[in-house]
C-alpha positions in Angstrom: 5.3 -1.0 -11.6 3.5 -4.2 -12.7 4.3 -5.8 -9.4 2.4 -3.0 -7.7 -0.7 -3.4 -9.9 -0.8 -7.2 -9.6 -0.2 -7.5 -5.8 -2.3 -5.0 -3.9 -2.8 -7.3 -1.0 -0.4 -8.8 1.5 -2.6 -10.7 3.9 -5.4 -11.7 1.6 -7.9 -10.6 4.4 -10.9 -8.4 3.5 -10.0 -4.7 3.6 -13.0 -3.9 5.8 -13.4 -5.8 9.0 -16.6 -4.8 10.7 -16.1 -7.1 13.7 -12.6 -5.8 14.5 -11.8 -2.9 16.9 -9.5 0.0 16.1 -6.3 -0.3 18.1 -6.1 3.5 18.4 -9.6 4.6 19.5 -11.4 1.3 20.1 -14.1 2.1 17.5 -16.0 -0.9 16.1 -15.1 -1.7 12.5 -11.8 -1.3 10.8 -10.8 -0.2 7.3 -7.0 -0.2 7.5 -4.4 -2.7 8.4 -0.6 -2.5 8.8 1.1 -5.9 8.8 4.8 -6.9 9.2 5.9 -10.3 7.8 8.8 -12.8 8.4 10.8 -13.7 5.4 8.7 -16.9 5.1 5.5 -14.9 4.9 4.4 -15.5 8.5 2.8 -12.5 10.2 5.1 -10.9 12.8 2.6 -8.2 13.8 -0.7 -6.8 12.5 -2.5 -3.6 13.5 -6.1 -2.6 12.5 -7.5 0.9 12.5 -10.8 2.7 11.7 -11.0 5.3 8.9 -10.4 8.2 11.3 -7.2 6.7 12.7 -5.8 5.1 9.6 -3.9 8.0 8.1 -1.9 8.8 11.2 -1.4 5.2 12.4 -0.4 3.9 8.9 2.2 6.7 8.7 3.5 5.9 12.2 4.0 2.2 11.3 5.5 3.0 7.9 8.0 5.3 9.6 8.8 2.9 12.4 9.3 -0.1 10.1 11.4 1.9 7.7 13.7 2.9 10.5 13.9 -0.7 11.8 14.9 -1.8 8.3 17.5 0.9 8.0 19.0 0.0 11.4 19.0 -3.7 10.5 20.7 -3.1 7.2 23.3 -0.8 8.8 24.0 -3.4 11.4 24.3 -6.1 8.8 26.7 -4.1 6.6 28.9 -3.2 9.6 29.0 -6.8 10.9 31.1 -8.2 8.0 29.0 -11.4 7.9 29.0 -13.0 4.5 25.8 -13.8 2.7 22.5 -12.1 2.0 20.5 -9.8 4.2 16.7 -10.0 4.3 14.5 -7.8 6.5 10.9 -8.4 7.2 8.4 -7.0 4.6 5.2 -5.1 5.4 1.9 -4.4 3.9 -0.5 -1.5 4.3 -4.0 -2.5 3.2 -7.0 -0.3 3.5 -10.5 0.4 2.2 -9.6 4.0 1.8 -8.0 6.1 -1.0 -4.8 7.0 0.9 -2.6 4.3 -0.6 -4.0 4.8 -4.1 -3.3 8.5 -4.0 0.2 7.9 -2.8 0.8 5.5 -5.7 -0.8 7.9 -8.2 1.6 10.6 -7.0 4.5 8.2 -7.5 3.3 7.4 -11.0 2.9 11.1 -11.8 6.4 11.8 -10.6 7.8 8.9 -12.7 6.0 10.3 -15.8 7.8 13.6 -15.3 11.3 12.2 -15.0 13.8 11.7 -17.8 13.7 7.9 -17.1 11.2 5.9 -19.2 7.7 6.6 -18.0 5.2 3.8 -17.2 3.8 2.2 -20.4 0.3 3.0 -21.5 -0.5 -0.7 -20.7 0.7 -0.3 -17.1 -1.3 2.9 -16.7 -4.4 1.2 -18.1 -3.9 -1.7 -15.7 -3.6 0.7 -12.8 -6.8 2.5 -14.0 -8.7 -0.8 -14.2 -7.4 -2.0 -10.8 -8.5 1.3 -9.2 -11.9 1.2 -10.8 -12.4 -2.3 -9.4 -11.1 -1.2 -6.0 -13.8 1.5 -5.9 -16.3 -1.3 -5.2 -14.6 -2.0 -1.9 -14.2 1.6 -0.6 -16.9 3.5 1.2 -15.6 7.0 0.6 -16.2 8.8 -2.7 -13.4 8.5 -5.2 -11.0 11.5 -5.1 -11.2 13.6 -8.2 -7.5 13.0 -9.0 -8.1 9.3 -9.2 -11.3 9.8 -11.3 -9.2 11.9 -13.7 -6.5 9.3 -13.9 -9.0 6.5 -14.6 -10.7 8.7 -17.3 -7.4 9.4 -19.0 -5.9 5.9 -18.8 -8.7 3.2 -18.7 -8.6 0.7 -21.5 -10.5 1.9 -24.5 -13.3 -0.4 -25.7 -13.2 -1.6 -29.2 
């Protein structure tokens, strides 16, 4: 969980790119980016989208790349080749609340399972990170995230 809190970027580019065009509808200004990386960190492909197109397009790339990874892993394990298998990694970066809500739901599921839940310190780091992230996002913060921050932000004193 701490890896997620400490590494919210993959490309280190700004979340909002007002000079870029959406690949889906050609609107000026993008707020979401899906990037696929080589094992050495070089960008294989990168796609930018406006806020209206981001939810659908990010889901499309997430599904496509997950299937590519599954097929590559399957082929590797069937090949009998010795040694490790590495597949490209990807990043989904956006100046929207979609990814934060997804992570919040993952955290909430983890808190309800019999495995050890995230520590209060991890929850406080998430709350702090999301409070900082709010400065970069145009849309109002979803109520669920406000509640999480209110419940888990570090207490002064």
